[in-house]
All heavy atoms as TSV, in Angstrom:
chain	resi	resn	atom	element	x	y	z
A	1	GLU	N	N	0.821	-1.190	-0.063
A	1	GLU	CA	C	-0.003	-0.015	-0.015
A	1	GLU	C	C	0.833	1.231	0.005
A	1	GLU	O	O	1.870	1.300	0.739
A	1	GLU	CB	C	-0.945	-0.006	1.293
A	1	GLU	CG	C	-1.870	1.030	1.352
A	1	GLU	CD	C	-2.841	0.891	2.593
A	1	GLU	OE1	O	-3.366	-0.203	2.719
A	1	GLU	OE2	O	-2.828	1.858	3.368
A	2	ALA	N	N	0.617	2.180	-0.842
A	2	ALA	CA	C	1.380	3.362	-0.951
A	2	ALA	C	C	0.605	4.527	-0.373
A	2	ALA	O	O	-0.584	4.608	-0.355
A	2	ALA	CB	C	1.770	3.730	-2.447
A	3	GLY	N	N	1.297	5.555	0.170
A	3	GLY	CA	C	0.670	6.681	0.796
A	3	GLY	C	C	1.505	7.993	0.577
A	3	GLY	O	O	2.717	7.795	0.267
A	4	ALA	N	N	0.926	9.091	0.670
A	4	ALA	CA	C	1.657	10.372	0.638
A	4	ALA	C	C	0.907	11.378	1.433
A	4	ALA	O	O	-0.310	11.418	1.528
A	4	ALA	CB	C	1.777	10.768	-0.798
A	5	TYR	N	N	1.670	12.355	1.969
A	5	TYR	CA	C	1.014	13.474	2.538
A	5	TYR	C	C	2.019	14.642	2.663
A	5	TYR	O	O	3.183	14.499	2.524
A	5	TYR	CB	C	0.491	13.150	3.954
A	5	TYR	CG	C	1.462	12.773	5.022
A	5	TYR	CD1	C	2.127	13.674	5.814
A	5	TYR	CD2	C	1.742	11.394	5.233
A	5	TYR	CE1	C	3.054	13.292	6.811
A	5	TYR	CE2	C	2.649	11.002	6.183
A	5	TYR	CZ	C	3.292	11.859	6.893
A	5	TYR	OH	O	4.198	11.467	7.870
A	6	TYR	N	N	1.454	15.868	2.893
A	6	TYR	CA	C	2.206	17.099	3.048
A	6	TYR	C	C	1.715	17.841	4.196
A	6	TYR	O	O	0.570	17.949	4.403
A	6	TYR	CB	C	2.095	17.922	1.712
A	6	TYR	CG	C	2.842	19.226	1.789
A	6	TYR	CD1	C	4.167	19.166	1.497
A	6	TYR	CD2	C	2.233	20.463	2.045
A	6	TYR	CE1	C	4.914	20.449	1.537
A	6	TYR	CE2	C	2.955	21.578	2.103
A	6	TYR	CZ	C	4.301	21.585	1.785
A	6	TYR	OH	O	5.029	22.777	1.859
A	7	THR	N	N	2.690	18.344	5.012
A	7	THR	CA	C	2.320	19.111	6.222
A	7	THR	C	C	3.072	20.394	6.250
A	7	THR	O	O	4.237	20.457	5.772
A	7	THR	CB	C	2.496	18.345	7.487
A	7	THR	OG1	O	3.845	18.017	7.568
A	7	THR	CG2	C	1.701	17.092	7.545
A	8	GLN	N	N	2.496	21.467	6.911
A	8	GLN	CA	C	3.168	22.699	7.103
A	8	GLN	C	C	2.968	23.067	8.529
A	8	GLN	O	O	1.870	22.880	9.138
A	8	GLN	CB	C	2.557	23.821	6.274
A	8	GLN	CG	C	2.862	23.699	4.767
A	8	GLN	CD	C	2.294	24.820	4.009
A	8	GLN	OE1	O	1.272	25.345	4.275
A	8	GLN	NE2	N	3.056	25.332	3.064
A	9	TYR	N	N	4.069	23.506	9.152
A	9	TYR	CA	C	4.023	23.937	10.621
A	9	TYR	C	C	4.612	25.288	10.643
A	9	TYR	O	O	5.634	25.611	10.042
A	9	TYR	CB	C	4.776	23.039	11.413
A	9	TYR	CG	C	5.020	23.491	12.884
A	9	TYR	CD1	C	4.032	23.344	13.804
A	9	TYR	CD2	C	6.144	24.130	13.212
A	9	TYR	CE1	C	4.187	23.835	15.065
A	9	TYR	CE2	C	6.355	24.630	14.501
A	9	TYR	CZ	C	5.386	24.433	15.438
A	9	TYR	OH	O	5.542	24.919	16.657
A	10	LYS	N	N	3.936	26.211	11.395
A	10	LYS	CA	C	4.532	27.577	11.551
A	10	LYS	C	C	4.172	28.128	13.014
A	10	LYS	O	O	3.011	28.070	13.349
A	10	LYS	CB	C	3.865	28.468	10.506
A	10	LYS	CG	C	4.544	29.948	10.566
A	10	LYS	CD	C	3.941	30.785	9.433
A	10	LYS	CE	C	4.525	32.182	9.466
A	10	LYS	NZ	N	4.037	33.024	8.377
A	11	ASP	N	N	5.110	28.590	13.688
A	11	ASP	CA	C	4.935	29.313	14.915
A	11	ASP	C	C	5.430	30.625	14.838
A	11	ASP	O	O	6.660	30.854	15.022
A	11	ASP	CB	C	5.767	28.465	16.073
A	11	ASP	CG	C	5.508	29.014	17.400
A	11	ASP	OD1	O	4.931	30.126	17.478
A	11	ASP	OD2	O	5.839	28.295	18.441
A	12	SER	N	N	4.570	31.575	14.627
A	12	SER	CA	C	5.026	32.965	14.369
A	12	SER	C	C	5.685	33.546	15.515
A	12	SER	O	O	6.564	34.428	15.447
A	12	SER	CB	C	3.767	33.841	14.000
A	12	SER	OG	O	3.268	33.377	12.725
A	13	SER	N	N	5.191	33.221	16.768
A	13	SER	CA	C	5.807	33.762	17.982
A	13	SER	C	C	7.238	33.438	18.208
A	13	SER	O	O	8.034	34.231	18.698
A	13	SER	CB	C	5.009	33.371	19.229
A	13	SER	OG	O	4.998	31.959	19.361
A	14	ALA	N	N	7.600	32.231	17.733
A	14	ALA	CA	C	8.984	31.783	17.907
A	14	ALA	C	C	9.770	31.979	16.675
A	14	ALA	O	O	10.967	31.783	16.646
A	14	ALA	CB	C	8.987	30.356	18.272
A	15	GLY	N	N	9.064	32.296	15.540
A	15	GLY	CA	C	9.793	32.560	14.263
A	15	GLY	C	C	10.346	31.229	13.617
A	15	GLY	O	O	11.276	31.277	12.909
A	16	VAL	N	N	9.767	30.050	13.930
A	16	VAL	CA	C	10.166	28.844	13.278
A	16	VAL	C	C	9.027	28.260	12.410
A	16	VAL	O	O	7.833	28.522	12.669
A	16	VAL	CB	C	10.527	27.810	14.406
A	16	VAL	CG1	C	11.679	28.292	15.188
A	16	VAL	CG2	C	9.315	27.538	15.306
A	17	TRP	N	N	9.470	27.383	11.469
A	17	TRP	CA	C	8.563	26.796	10.499
A	17	TRP	C	C	9.067	25.475	9.959
A	17	TRP	O	O	10.334	25.249	10.086
A	17	TRP	CB	C	8.222	27.768	9.333
A	17	TRP	CG	C	9.447	28.282	8.688
A	17	TRP	CD1	C	10.247	29.317	8.952
A	17	TRP	CD2	C	9.990	27.618	7.543
A	17	TRP	NE1	N	11.333	29.389	8.256
A	17	TRP	CE2	C	11.173	28.439	7.270
A	17	TRP	CE3	C	9.714	26.581	6.740
A	17	TRP	CZ2	C	12.049	28.038	6.243
A	17	TRP	CZ3	C	10.559	26.249	5.674
A	17	TRP	CH2	C	11.712	27.053	5.414
A	18	GLN	N	N	8.291	24.712	9.420
A	18	GLN	CA	C	8.782	23.456	8.715
A	18	GLN	C	C	7.720	23.010	7.722
A	18	GLN	O	O	6.510	22.966	8.066
A	18	GLN	CB	C	8.960	22.455	9.835
A	18	GLN	CG	C	9.516	21.074	9.344
A	18	GLN	CD	C	10.005	20.214	10.458
A	18	GLN	OE1	O	10.727	20.651	11.301
A	18	GLN	NE2	N	9.551	19.007	10.468
A	19	ASN	N	N	8.170	22.483	6.619
A	19	ASN	CA	C	7.322	21.919	5.563
A	19	ASN	C	C	7.822	20.459	5.384
A	19	ASN	O	O	9.034	20.235	5.344
A	19	ASN	CB	C	7.320	22.737	4.236
A	19	ASN	CG	C	6.845	24.082	4.349
A	19	ASN	OD1	O	5.993	24.374	5.192
A	19	ASN	ND2	N	7.472	24.937	3.568
A	20	ASP	N	N	6.966	19.542	5.209
A	20	ASP	CA	C	7.269	18.107	5.196
A	20	ASP	C	C	6.416	17.359	4.111
A	20	ASP	O	O	5.217	17.317	4.254
A	20	ASP	CB	C	7.146	17.453	6.508
A	20	ASP	CG	C	7.379	15.973	6.574
A	20	ASP	OD1	O	7.827	15.326	5.571
A	20	ASP	OD2	O	7.315	15.428	7.730
A	21	GLY	N	N	7.101	16.958	3.060
A	21	GLY	CA	C	6.412	16.125	2.008
A	21	GLY	C	C	6.824	14.669	2.238
A	21	GLY	O	O	8.077	14.385	2.323
A	22	THR	N	N	5.918	13.749	2.402
A	22	THR	CA	C	6.230	12.375	2.670
A	22	THR	C	C	5.601	11.340	1.663
A	22	THR	O	O	4.526	11.558	1.249
A	22	THR	CB	C	5.650	12.063	4.111
A	22	THR	OG1	O	6.172	12.952	4.999
A	22	THR	CG2	C	6.020	10.645	4.558
A	23	LEU	N	N	6.366	10.302	1.410
A	23	LEU	CA	C	5.955	9.093	0.599
A	23	LEU	C	C	6.195	7.969	1.473
A	23	LEU	O	O	7.278	7.866	2.122
A	23	LEU	CB	C	6.770	9.030	-0.817
A	23	LEU	CG	C	6.564	10.156	-1.758
A	23	LEU	CD1	C	7.499	9.913	-2.884
A	23	LEU	CD2	C	5.127	10.259	-2.274
A	24	SER	N	N	5.135	7.073	1.580
A	24	SER	CA	C	5.343	5.882	2.357
A	24	SER	C	C	4.931	4.644	1.590
A	24	SER	O	O	4.090	4.671	0.651
A	24	SER	CB	C	4.563	6.037	3.622
A	24	SER	OG	O	3.135	6.104	3.349
A	25	LEU	N	N	5.469	3.532	2.088
A	25	LEU	CA	C	5.073	2.175	1.561
A	25	LEU	C	C	4.851	1.259	2.736
A	25	LEU	O	O	5.635	1.201	3.644
A	25	LEU	CB	C	6.193	1.614	0.683
A	25	LEU	CG	C	6.548	2.266	-0.614
A	25	LEU	CD1	C	7.715	1.646	-1.319
A	25	LEU	CD2	C	5.298	2.153	-1.568
A	26	ARG	N	N	3.715	0.631	2.737
A	26	ARG	CA	C	3.355	-0.352	3.820
A	26	ARG	C	C	3.226	-1.717	3.236
A	26	ARG	O	O	2.548	-1.947	2.196
A	26	ARG	CB	C	2.031	0.137	4.473
A	26	ARG	CG	C	1.551	-0.883	5.491
A	26	ARG	CD	C	0.270	-0.451	6.031
A	26	ARG	NE	N	-0.590	-1.580	6.559
A	26	ARG	CZ	C	-1.450	-1.497	7.531
A	26	ARG	NH1	N	-1.908	-0.310	7.815
A	26	ARG	NH2	N	-1.997	-2.510	8.025
A	27	PHE	N	N	3.794	-2.734	3.898
A	27	PHE	CA	C	3.821	-4.117	3.524
A	27	PHE	C	C	3.153	-4.893	4.565
A	27	PHE	O	O	3.723	-4.888	5.738
A	27	PHE	CB	C	5.237	-4.526	3.148
A	27	PHE	CG	C	5.906	-3.789	2.127
A	27	PHE	CD1	C	6.774	-2.729	2.471
A	27	PHE	CD2	C	5.766	-4.057	0.762
A	27	PHE	CE1	C	7.446	-1.983	1.551
A	27	PHE	CE2	C	6.436	-3.376	-0.182
A	27	PHE	CZ	C	7.244	-2.319	0.236
A	28	ASP	N	N	2.077	-5.615	4.313
A	28	ASP	CA	C	1.420	-6.453	5.332
A	28	ASP	C	C	2.085	-7.855	5.092
A	28	ASP	O	O	1.612	-8.621	4.182
A	28	ASP	CB	C	-0.003	-6.557	5.163
A	28	ASP	CG	C	-0.656	-5.303	5.486
A	28	ASP	OD1	O	-0.013	-4.388	6.112
A	28	ASP	OD2	O	-1.903	-5.026	5.190
A	29	LEU	N	N	3.214	-8.149	5.747
A	29	LEU	CA	C	3.918	-9.437	5.456
A	29	LEU	C	C	3.109	-10.675	5.953
A	29	LEU	O	O	3.145	-11.703	5.294
A	29	LEU	CB	C	5.229	-9.326	6.215
A	29	LEU	CG	C	6.157	-8.219	5.857
A	29	LEU	CD1	C	7.410	-8.172	6.656
A	29	LEU	CD2	C	6.519	-8.277	4.315
A	30	LYS	N	N	2.421	-10.551	7.115
A	30	LYS	CA	C	1.600	-11.590	7.579
A	30	LYS	C	C	0.412	-10.781	8.207
A	30	LYS	O	O	0.303	-9.554	8.230
A	30	LYS	CB	C	2.186	-12.344	8.648
A	30	LYS	CG	C	3.503	-13.151	8.269
A	30	LYS	CD	C	3.086	-14.371	7.485
A	30	LYS	CE	C	4.362	-15.160	7.155
A	30	LYS	NZ	N	4.117	-16.347	6.357
A	31	ASP	N	N	-0.711	-11.548	8.610
A	31	ASP	CA	C	-1.848	-10.872	9.293
A	31	ASP	C	C	-1.411	-10.071	10.546
A	31	ASP	O	O	-2.005	-9.231	10.893
A	31	ASP	CB	C	-2.857	-11.866	9.629
A	31	ASP	CG	C	-3.629	-12.466	8.437
A	31	ASP	OD1	O	-3.563	-11.799	7.368
A	31	ASP	OD2	O	-4.217	-13.529	8.517
A	32	TRP	N	N	-0.319	-10.584	11.166
A	32	TRP	CA	C	0.121	-10.046	12.422
A	32	TRP	C	C	1.430	-9.236	12.320
A	32	TRP	O	O	1.953	-8.781	13.276
A	32	TRP	CB	C	0.241	-11.198	13.442
A	32	TRP	CG	C	1.109	-12.341	12.827
A	32	TRP	CD1	C	0.478	-13.505	12.232
A	32	TRP	CD2	C	2.424	-12.631	12.808
A	32	TRP	NE1	N	1.451	-14.312	11.773
A	32	TRP	CE2	C	2.680	-13.780	12.154
A	32	TRP	CE3	C	3.595	-11.839	13.212
A	32	TRP	CZ2	C	4.009	-14.284	11.915
A	32	TRP	CZ3	C	4.869	-12.340	12.990
A	32	TRP	CH2	C	5.017	-13.608	12.339
A	33	TRP	N	N	1.941	-9.005	11.024
A	33	TRP	CA	C	3.281	-8.339	10.881
A	33	TRP	C	C	3.158	-7.324	9.758
A	33	TRP	O	O	2.865	-7.654	8.648
A	33	TRP	CB	C	4.343	-9.430	10.548
A	33	TRP	CG	C	5.749	-8.946	10.519
A	33	TRP	CD1	C	6.179	-7.680	10.981
A	33	TRP	CD2	C	6.807	-9.619	10.146
A	33	TRP	NE1	N	7.590	-7.701	10.756
A	33	TRP	CE2	C	7.952	-8.852	10.261
A	33	TRP	CE3	C	6.947	-10.833	9.584
A	33	TRP	CZ2	C	9.210	-9.289	9.869
A	33	TRP	CZ3	C	8.233	-11.318	9.147
A	33	TRP	CH2	C	9.380	-10.555	9.327
A	34	ILE	N	N	3.424	-6.053	10.202
A	34	ILE	CA	C	3.383	-4.929	9.264
A	34	ILE	C	C	4.774	-4.300	9.170
A	34	ILE	O	O	5.434	-4.132	10.144
A	34	ILE	CB	C	2.396	-3.903	9.607
A	34	ILE	CG1	C	0.911	-4.393	9.721
A	34	ILE	CG2	C	2.468	-2.615	8.738
A	34	ILE	CD1	C	-0.017	-3.465	10.308
A	35	PHE	N	N	5.250	-3.946	8.027
A	35	PHE	CA	C	6.530	-3.337	7.809
A	35	PHE	C	C	6.216	-2.029	6.979
A	35	PHE	O	O	5.463	-1.961	5.940
A	35	PHE	CB	C	7.426	-4.217	6.970
A	35	PHE	CG	C	8.784	-3.659	6.754
A	35	PHE	CD1	C	9.687	-3.578	7.773
A	35	PHE	CD2	C	9.153	-3.131	5.561
A	35	PHE	CE1	C	10.966	-3.106	7.575
A	35	PHE	CE2	C	10.487	-2.658	5.241
A	35	PHE	CZ	C	11.346	-2.596	6.351
A	36	LYS	N	N	6.761	-0.904	7.380
A	36	LYS	CA	C	6.477	0.357	6.730
A	36	LYS	C	C	7.847	1.128	6.607
A	36	LYS	O	O	8.609	1.191	7.435
A	36	LYS	CB	C	5.551	1.201	7.663
A	36	LYS	CG	C	5.014	2.432	6.950
A	36	LYS	CD	C	3.892	3.136	7.826
A	36	LYS	CE	C	3.311	4.301	7.082
A	36	LYS	NZ	N	2.271	4.994	7.896
A	37	VAL	N	N	7.938	1.748	5.414
A	37	VAL	CA	C	9.028	2.639	5.006
A	37	VAL	C	C	8.478	4.131	4.706
A	37	VAL	O	O	7.562	4.136	3.827
A	37	VAL	CB	C	9.873	2.050	3.892
A	37	VAL	CG1	C	10.977	3.083	3.627
A	37	VAL	CG2	C	10.397	0.775	4.183
A	38	GLU	N	N	9.042	5.119	5.315
A	38	GLU	CA	C	8.714	6.511	4.967
A	38	GLU	C	C	9.841	7.352	4.586
A	38	GLU	O	O	10.916	7.268	5.229
A	38	GLU	CB	C	8.013	7.126	6.180
A	38	GLU	CG	C	6.660	6.664	6.523
A	38	GLU	CD	C	6.022	7.501	7.635
A	38	GLU	OE1	O	6.742	8.414	8.170
A	38	GLU	OE2	O	4.878	7.185	7.877
A	39	GLY	N	N	9.745	8.061	3.460
A	39	GLY	CA	C	10.779	9.004	3.119
A	39	GLY	C	C	10.221	10.436	3.255
A	39	GLY	O	O	9.132	10.800	2.732
A	40	HIS	N	N	10.836	11.293	4.016
A	40	HIS	CA	C	10.479	12.684	4.343
A	40	HIS	C	C	11.369	13.631	3.664
A	40	HIS	O	O	12.608	13.599	3.885
A	40	HIS	CB	C	10.344	12.918	5.823
A	40	HIS	CG	C	9.454	12.096	6.546
A	40	HIS	ND1	N	8.214	12.605	6.970
A	40	HIS	CD2	C	9.431	10.867	6.968
A	40	HIS	CE1	C	7.538	11.757	7.604
A	40	HIS	NE2	N	8.267	10.581	7.619
A	41	CYS	N	N	10.911	14.559	2.881
A	41	CYS	CA	C	11.650	15.643	2.303
A	41	CYS	C	C	11.233	16.924	3.094
A	41	CYS	O	O	10.098	17.366	2.935
A	41	CYS	CB	C	11.324	15.822	0.844
A	41	CYS	SG	S	12.319	17.089	0.021
A	42	ILE	N	N	12.112	17.425	3.916
A	42	ILE	CA	C	11.761	18.475	4.909
A	42	ILE	C	C	12.562	19.773	4.594
A	42	ILE	O	O	13.779	19.720	4.376
A	42	ILE	CB	C	12.085	18.001	6.298
A	42	ILE	CG1	C	11.279	16.625	6.595
A	42	ILE	CG2	C	11.802	18.985	7.410
A	42	ILE	CD1	C	11.753	15.886	7.845
A	43	THR	N	N	11.825	20.869	4.699
A	43	THR	CA	C	12.492	22.148	4.750
A	43	THR	C	C	12.035	22.877	5.927
A	43	THR	O	O	10.958	22.902	6.341
A	43	THR	CB	C	12.028	22.975	3.418
A	43	THR	OG1	O	12.235	22.285	2.189
A	43	THR	CG2	C	12.674	24.375	3.324
A	44	GLY	N	N	13.086	23.474	6.608
A	44	GLY	CA	C	12.801	24.168	7.846
A	44	GLY	C	C	13.146	23.244	9.110
A	44	GLY	O	O	13.369	22.012	8.914
A	45	THR	N	N	13.177	23.891	10.251
A	45	THR	CA	C	13.559	23.087	11.408
A	45	THR	C	C	12.615	23.314	12.628
A	45	THR	O	O	13.010	23.065	13.735
A	45	THR	CB	C	15.030	23.536	11.799
A	45	THR	OG1	O	14.988	24.961	12.070
A	45	THR	CG2	C	16.031	23.118	10.778
A	46	GLY	N	N	11.454	23.782	12.306
A	46	GLY	CA	C	10.480	24.239	13.401
A	46	GLY	C	C	10.036	23.036	14.326
A	46	GLY	O	O	9.751	23.377	15.446
A	47	LEU	N	N	10.161	21.815	14.016
A	47	LEU	CA	C	9.598	20.798	14.915
A	47	LEU	C	C	10.740	19.957	15.460
A	47	LEU	O	O	10.468	18.982	16.217
A	47	LEU	CB	C	8.563	19.824	14.160
A	47	LEU	CG	C	7.258	20.492	13.780
A	47	LEU	CD1	C	6.489	19.586	12.924
A	47	LEU	CD2	C	6.585	20.877	15.031
A	48	LEU	N	N	11.973	20.424	15.240
A	48	LEU	CA	C	13.069	19.624	15.909
A	48	LEU	C	C	13.057	20.113	17.335
A	48	LEU	O	O	12.931	21.236	17.699
A	48	LEU	CB	C	14.426	20.065	15.231
A	48	LEU	CG	C	14.558	19.615	13.812
A	48	LEU	CD1	C	15.892	20.017	13.268
A	48	LEU	CD2	C	14.526	18.094	13.742
A	49	ARG	N	N	13.424	19.183	18.255
A	49	ARG	CA	C	13.397	19.512	19.723
A	49	ARG	C	C	14.405	20.578	20.102
A	49	ARG	O	O	14.161	21.238	20.908
A	49	ARG	CB	C	13.574	18.167	20.551
A	49	ARG	CG	C	12.373	17.255	20.377
A	49	ARG	CD	C	12.618	16.112	21.320
A	49	ARG	NE	N	11.517	15.143	21.143
A	49	ARG	CZ	C	10.521	15.004	21.960
A	49	ARG	NH1	N	10.379	15.822	23.019
A	49	ARG	NH2	N	9.546	14.115	21.749
A	50	ASP	N	N	15.570	20.400	19.539
A	50	ASP	CA	C	16.707	21.251	19.890
A	50	ASP	C	C	17.010	22.065	18.645
A	50	ASP	O	O	17.959	21.900	17.931
A	50	ASP	CB	C	17.932	20.408	20.324
A	50	ASP	CG	C	19.114	21.357	20.846
A	50	ASP	OD1	O	18.822	22.586	20.868
A	50	ASP	OD2	O	20.129	20.912	21.135
A	51	ASN	N	N	16.154	23.148	18.356
A	51	ASN	CA	C	16.212	23.879	17.131
A	51	ASN	C	C	17.467	24.712	17.025
A	51	ASN	O	O	18.027	25.067	15.999
A	51	ASN	CB	C	15.008	24.784	16.976
A	51	ASN	CG	C	14.884	25.352	15.517
A	51	ASN	OD1	O	15.261	24.570	14.625
A	51	ASN	ND2	N	14.249	26.542	15.445
A	52	ALA	N	N	18.018	25.122	18.260
A	52	ALA	CA	C	19.239	25.925	18.311
A	52	ALA	C	C	20.499	25.081	17.916
A	52	ALA	O	O	21.462	25.582	17.392
A	52	ALA	CB	C	19.403	26.427	19.718
A	53	ASN	N	N	20.456	23.770	18.059
A	53	ASN	CA	C	21.544	22.937	17.686
A	53	ASN	C	C	21.132	21.848	16.711
A	53	ASN	O	O	21.086	20.593	17.097
A	53	ASN	CB	C	22.125	22.314	19.052
A	53	ASN	CG	C	23.426	21.531	18.736
A	53	ASN	OD1	O	24.141	21.819	17.755
A	53	ASN	ND2	N	23.701	20.685	19.626
A	54	ASN	N	N	20.680	22.237	15.598
A	54	ASN	CA	C	20.076	21.233	14.666
A	54	ASN	C	C	21.076	20.927	13.526
A	54	ASN	O	O	22.040	21.536	13.324
A	54	ASN	CB	C	18.716	21.783	14.054
A	54	ASN	CG	C	19.042	23.118	13.194
A	54	ASN	OD1	O	19.678	22.993	12.144
A	54	ASN	ND2	N	18.486	24.206	13.584
A	55	PRO	N	N	20.741	19.843	12.786
A	55	PRO	CA	C	21.673	19.358	11.783
A	55	PRO	C	C	21.595	20.153	10.427
A	55	PRO	O	O	22.472	19.906	9.626
A	55	PRO	CB	C	21.155	17.946	11.480
A	55	PRO	CG	C	19.631	17.968	11.806
A	55	PRO	CD	C	19.581	18.898	12.928
A	56	VAL	N	N	20.795	21.188	10.344
A	56	VAL	CA	C	20.679	21.982	9.151
A	56	VAL	C	C	21.153	23.383	9.581
A	56	VAL	O	O	20.472	23.990	10.409
A	56	VAL	CB	C	19.251	22.004	8.619
A	56	VAL	CG1	C	19.118	22.862	7.416
A	56	VAL	CG2	C	18.743	20.614	8.364
A	57	GLU	N	N	22.180	23.802	8.965
A	57	GLU	CA	C	22.741	25.221	9.295
A	57	GLU	C	C	21.804	26.262	8.820
A	57	GLU	O	O	21.654	27.262	9.513
A	57	GLU	CB	C	24.136	25.409	8.841
A	57	GLU	CG	C	25.181	24.429	9.562
A	57	GLU	CD	C	26.545	24.561	8.966
A	57	GLU	OE1	O	26.871	25.576	8.343
A	57	GLU	OE2	O	27.345	23.719	9.238
A	58	ASN	N	N	21.348	26.149	7.695
A	58	ASN	CA	C	20.342	27.160	7.074
A	58	ASN	C	C	18.875	26.538	7.095
A	58	ASN	O	O	18.709	25.520	6.437
A	58	ASN	CB	C	20.837	27.530	5.720
A	58	ASN	CG	C	19.874	28.486	5.034
A	58	ASN	OD1	O	18.947	28.965	5.557
A	58	ASN	ND2	N	20.227	28.980	3.888
A	59	PRO	N	N	17.967	27.045	7.823
A	59	PRO	CA	C	16.625	26.469	7.882
A	59	PRO	C	C	15.941	26.425	6.561
A	59	PRO	O	O	14.918	25.771	6.352
A	59	PRO	CB	C	15.898	27.242	8.884
A	59	PRO	CG	C	16.608	28.545	8.995
A	59	PRO	CD	C	18.069	28.218	8.624
A	60	HIS	N	N	16.407	27.150	5.473
A	60	HIS	CA	C	15.847	27.150	4.148
A	60	HIS	C	C	16.384	25.998	3.370
A	60	HIS	O	O	15.891	25.716	2.281
A	60	HIS	CB	C	16.017	28.414	3.447
A	60	HIS	CG	C	15.321	29.592	4.177
A	60	HIS	ND1	N	13.985	29.778	4.095
A	60	HIS	CD2	C	15.783	30.524	5.027
A	60	HIS	CE1	C	13.592	30.859	4.811
A	60	HIS	NE2	N	14.646	31.301	5.393
A	61	ASP	N	N	17.408	25.282	3.899
A	61	ASP	CA	C	17.903	24.113	3.092
A	61	ASP	C	C	16.920	22.986	3.222
A	61	ASP	O	O	16.149	22.810	4.216
A	61	ASP	CB	C	19.213	23.648	3.745
A	61	ASP	CG	C	20.451	24.578	3.360
A	61	ASP	OD1	O	20.267	25.399	2.532
A	61	ASP	OD2	O	21.434	24.485	4.081
A	62	THR	N	N	16.916	22.050	2.288
A	62	THR	CA	C	16.020	20.881	2.334
A	62	THR	C	C	16.852	19.714	2.725
A	62	THR	O	O	18.016	19.530	2.379
A	62	THR	CB	C	15.470	20.593	0.843
A	62	THR	OG1	O	14.704	21.770	0.551
A	62	THR	CG2	C	14.687	19.362	0.848
A	63	TRP	N	N	16.301	18.920	3.641
A	63	TRP	CA	C	17.023	17.723	4.162
A	63	TRP	C	C	16.036	16.512	4.006
A	63	TRP	O	O	14.919	16.664	3.884
A	63	TRP	CB	C	17.516	17.978	5.584
A	63	TRP	CG	C	16.524	18.468	6.545
A	63	TRP	CD1	C	16.131	19.771	6.661
A	63	TRP	CD2	C	16.074	17.796	7.719
A	63	TRP	NE1	N	15.266	19.884	7.768
A	63	TRP	CE2	C	15.307	18.751	8.435
A	63	TRP	CE3	C	16.176	16.472	8.190
A	63	TRP	CZ2	C	14.573	18.359	9.585
A	63	TRP	CZ3	C	15.544	16.112	9.349
A	63	TRP	CH2	C	14.771	17.066	10.013
A	64	PHE	N	N	16.559	15.287	4.248
A	64	PHE	CA	C	15.854	14.089	4.042
A	64	PHE	C	C	15.902	13.297	5.239
A	64	PHE	O	O	16.948	13.154	5.846
A	64	PHE	CB	C	16.442	13.312	2.891
A	64	PHE	CG	C	15.664	12.127	2.432
A	64	PHE	CD1	C	14.494	12.204	1.720
A	64	PHE	CD2	C	16.073	10.897	2.822
A	64	PHE	CE1	C	13.686	11.058	1.397
A	64	PHE	CE2	C	15.346	9.695	2.522
A	64	PHE	CZ	C	14.137	9.896	1.779
A	65	MET	N	N	14.692	12.715	5.619
A	65	MET	CA	C	14.692	11.695	6.694
A	65	MET	C	C	14.130	10.391	6.204
A	65	MET	O	O	13.061	10.434	5.533
A	65	MET	CB	C	13.911	12.229	7.873
A	65	MET	CG	C	13.761	11.324	9.027
A	65	MET	SD	S	12.873	11.916	10.485
A	65	MET	CE	C	11.159	11.871	9.822
A	66	LEU	N	N	14.712	9.233	6.541
A	66	LEU	CA	C	14.197	8.008	6.135
A	66	LEU	C	C	13.799	7.306	7.480
A	66	LEU	O	O	14.515	7.251	8.487
A	66	LEU	CB	C	15.280	7.184	5.550
A	66	LEU	CG	C	14.790	5.737	5.141
A	66	LEU	CD1	C	13.781	5.728	4.018
A	66	LEU	CD2	C	16.000	4.903	4.601
A	67	ALA	N	N	12.530	6.790	7.556
A	67	ALA	CA	C	12.072	6.079	8.728
A	67	ALA	C	C	11.553	4.752	8.365
A	67	ALA	O	O	10.904	4.492	7.345
A	67	ALA	CB	C	10.815	6.877	9.298
A	68	VAL	N	N	11.945	3.726	9.144
A	68	VAL	CA	C	11.539	2.309	8.967
A	68	VAL	C	C	10.913	1.853	10.206
A	68	VAL	O	O	11.380	2.091	11.341
A	68	VAL	CB	C	12.771	1.466	8.594
A	68	VAL	CG1	C	12.433	0.035	8.397
A	68	VAL	CG2	C	13.524	1.983	7.350
A	69	LYS	N	N	9.769	1.210	10.061
A	69	LYS	CA	C	8.996	0.757	11.274
A	69	LYS	C	C	8.385	-0.632	10.938
A	69	LYS	O	O	7.959	-0.977	9.894
A	69	LYS	CB	C	7.784	1.766	11.478
A	69	LYS	CG	C	6.834	1.335	12.528
A	69	LYS	CD	C	5.689	2.345	12.546
A	69	LYS	CE	C	4.578	1.835	13.548
A	69	LYS	NZ	N	3.510	2.762	13.559
A	70	THR	N	N	8.429	-1.454	12.008
A	70	THR	CA	C	7.793	-2.730	11.877
A	70	THR	C	C	6.834	-2.888	13.185
A	70	THR	O	O	7.132	-2.368	14.225
A	70	THR	CB	C	8.769	-3.937	11.905
A	70	THR	OG1	O	8.054	-5.084	11.634
A	70	THR	CG2	C	9.570	-3.990	13.130
A	71	THR	N	N	5.702	-3.468	12.885
A	71	THR	CA	C	4.670	-3.682	13.916
A	71	THR	C	C	4.310	-5.178	13.983
A	71	THR	O	O	3.986	-5.816	13.007
A	71	THR	CB	C	3.406	-2.856	13.668
A	71	THR	OG1	O	3.787	-1.544	13.590
A	71	THR	CG2	C	2.404	-2.968	14.884
A	72	LEU	N	N	4.360	-5.693	15.294
A	72	LEU	CA	C	3.847	-7.114	15.372
A	72	LEU	C	C	2.668	-7.051	16.288
A	72	LEU	O	O	2.639	-6.387	17.397
A	72	LEU	CB	C	4.961	-7.942	16.121
A	72	LEU	CG	C	6.301	-8.056	15.401
A	72	LEU	CD1	C	7.330	-8.726	16.280
A	72	LEU	CD2	C	6.125	-8.779	14.065
A	73	SER	N	N	1.577	-7.677	15.935
A	73	SER	CA	C	0.416	-7.715	16.724
A	73	SER	C	C	0.124	-9.138	17.183
A	73	SER	O	O	0.113	-10.026	16.400
A	73	SER	CB	C	-0.844	-7.253	15.942
A	73	SER	OG	O	-0.637	-5.905	15.499
A	74	PHE	N	N	-0.084	-9.332	18.494
A	74	PHE	CA	C	-0.372	-10.672	18.991
A	74	PHE	C	C	-1.326	-10.507	20.230
A	74	PHE	O	O	-1.580	-9.484	20.728
A	74	PHE	CB	C	0.947	-11.366	19.353
A	74	PHE	CG	C	1.870	-10.652	20.222
A	74	PHE	CD1	C	1.889	-10.793	21.613
A	74	PHE	CD2	C	2.813	-9.797	19.664
A	74	PHE	CE1	C	2.735	-10.081	22.416
A	74	PHE	CE2	C	3.733	-9.108	20.433
A	74	PHE	CZ	C	3.667	-9.244	21.828
């Protein structure tokens, strides 16, 4: 199963923002086992916990995050 979404975050009082475009793939390997892969294309650093010490020097730069998740239900 494929999925996609786009989110925008803006906190005017703190002057931070973030845009996130995501593509995902979900694989139901068994009735009880799900495997999911997400690729995030992110601009901005507004939702990083430590925004002052973040991996992106310029918040207008675009960076990529890959997330892999597995779920077992029993």
